[in-house]
C-alpha positions in Angstrom: -34.4 -37.5 135.0 -30.9 -38.8 135.4 -31.0 -38.6 139.2 -34.3 -40.3 139.5 -32.9 -43.2 137.2 -29.9 -43.5 139.4 -31.9 -43.7 142.5 -34.0 -46.5 141.0 -30.9 -48.7 141.0 -29.9 -48.9 137.4 -26.8 -50.6 136.4 -25.8 -48.3 133.6 -26.8 -46.0 130.8 -27.0 -45.7 127.1 -27.2 -42.1 126.0 -27.6 -40.3 122.8 -26.2 -37.0 124.3 -23.3 -36.2 126.2 -23.4 -34.7 129.7 -21.0 -34.0 132.4 -23.6 -35.4 134.7 -23.3 -38.7 133.1 -19.7 -39.0 134.4 -20.8 -38.0 137.9 -23.4 -40.8 138.2 -20.5 -43.3 138.6 -22.5 -45.8 136.3 -21.1 -47.4 133.2 -22.1 -45.4 130.0 -22.4 -46.4 126.4 -22.9 -43.4 124.0 -24.9 -44.3 120.8 -24.7 -42.6 117.5 -21.2 -40.8 118.0 -17.7 -41.3 118.9 -17.0 -40.0 122.3 -13.3 -40.9 123.4 -14.1 -41.0 127.1 -16.9 -43.4 126.7 -17.8 -46.8 125.3 -19.5 -46.1 122.0 -21.7 -47.6 119.4 -22.0 -45.7 116.2 -22.0 -45.9 112.4 -18.7 -45.8 110.5 -18.9 -42.1 109.8 -15.4 -41.9 108.5 -16.2 -44.5 105.8 -19.4 -42.8 104.9 -17.5 -39.5 104.4 -14.8 -41.0 102.3 -17.6 -42.6 100.2 -19.3 -39.3 100.1 -16.2 -37.5 98.7 -15.6 -40.3 96.2 -19.2 -39.9 95.0 -18.8 -36.0 94.5 -15.4 -36.3 93.0 -16.7 -38.9 90.6 -19.1 -36.4 89.3 -16.5 -33.7 88.9 -16.8 -31.6 92.1 -13.5 -30.2 93.4 -14.7 -27.5 95.7 -16.5 -29.2 98.5 -17.9 -27.5 101.7 -19.5 -28.8 104.9 -22.4 -27.7 106.9 -22.7 -29.1 110.5 -20.4 -29.7 113.5 -17.0 -28.8 112.2 -15.1 -30.5 115.0 -17.2 -33.8 114.5 -15.6 -36.9 112.8 -17.1 -36.4 109.5 -15.7 -32.9 109.1 -12.4 -34.1 110.2 -12.3 -37.0 107.7 -13.6 -34.5 104.9 -10.6 -32.2 105.5 -8.3 -35.3 105.3 -9.9 -36.5 102.2 -9.7 -33.0 100.5 -6.0 -32.8 101.5 -5.3 -36.4 100.2 -6.6 -35.4 96.7 -5.1 -32.1 96.7 -8.6 -30.3 96.8 -9.0 -26.9 98.4 -9.7 -27.0 102.2 -11.2 -23.7 102.8 -12.3 -23.4 106.5 -14.8 -20.5 105.3 -16.6 -23.3 103.4 -16.8 -25.3 106.7 -20.0 -23.7 108.3 -20.2 -24.8 112.0 -23.7 -25.4 113.2 -25.9 -28.0 115.2 -28.3 -29.7 113.2 -31.8 -28.2 113.5 -34.0 -26.8 110.8 -33.5 -23.2 112.0 -29.8 -23.5 112.2 -29.9 -24.9 108.5 -31.1 -21.6 107.3 -28.7 -19.5 109.3 -25.8 -21.7 108.1 -27.1 -21.4 104.6 -27.0 -17.6 104.9 -23.3 -17.7 106.0 -22.6 -20.0 102.9 -24.5 -17.9 100.4 -22.9 -14.7 101.6 -19.4 -16.0 100.7 -17.9 -14.2 97.8 -16.6 -17.6 96.6 -18.7 -20.6 97.2 -18.1 -24.2 97.1 -19.5 -26.1 94.0 -21.0 -28.8 96.6 -21.7 -28.9 100.2 -22.0 -32.0 102.4 -24.7 -31.6 105.1 -24.3 -33.3 108.6 -27.8 -34.2 108.6 -31.0 -34.2 106.5 -32.5 -31.8 109.1 -30.3 -29.0 107.8 -31.5 -29.5 104.2 -34.9 -27.7 104.6 -33.2 -24.5 106.0 -30.8 -24.6 103.2 -33.5 -25.1 100.6 -35.6 -22.3 102.1 -32.5 -19.9 102.3 -31.5 -20.6 98.7 -35.0 -20.2 97.2 -34.9 -17.5 94.5 -31.1 -17.0 95.0 -29.4 -20.0 93.6 -30.4 -23.2 92.0 -29.8 -26.4 93.7 -28.3 -28.6 92.4 -27.1 -26.6 89.3 -25.5 -23.7 91.3 -24.8 -25.8 94.6 -24.9 -29.7 94.7 -25.9 -30.9 98.2 -25.4 -34.2 99.7 -26.7 -35.2 103.2 -26.7 -38.0 105.9 -29.5 -39.8 107.4 -32.0 -40.6 104.7 -34.9 -39.5 106.8 -38.3 -40.5 105.3 -39.0 -36.7 105.0 -36.2 -36.4 102.6 -38.2 -38.2 99.8 -40.3 -35.0 99.8 -37.7 -32.5 99.3 -37.6 -30.3 96.1 -35.2 -30.4 94.6 -34.7 -34.2 95.5 -32.1 -34.8 98.1 -29.2 -37.0 97.7 -28.9 -38.7 101.1 -26.5 -41.1 102.6 -28.4 -43.9 104.5 -26.3 -44.6 107.7 -28.4 -47.8 108.2 -28.9 -46.8 111.9 -31.5 -49.5 112.5 -28.8 -52.2 111.8 
């Protein structure tokens, strides 16, 4: 598809996904949604969102906070910084690396639930991971009593989660 676009004489590309093939086109590229150091990017302020998420959880008394998602991504990096800043534990075993898909949510939740010591709260990279987490946790732990969960995206489907999902609206439409 990319080759076909280039043959049609496009001037540049806006992409959601990184690909080496993008660089090979020789066309200007703007990435949407995430920071990519080698490209011009348009993306929400995920660092600010994570700082506000940590403040929200801290304000409710949570001190042991984990993460499910891409552990090299900006939100995970800022989470580590914020936890360190407030002298809260930064436990890499509480950072479960996974790409945001429903199936991956269940697999990541299994890793989290198998830990001998779990965090009190977990921040999910995306609402998409929530359904997998809820499915894996069913009958084993009580969300939110045993594990508080907060996510990003505020997908329309989030309104139907049981228990109700706390989700951070990134206002992508803006």
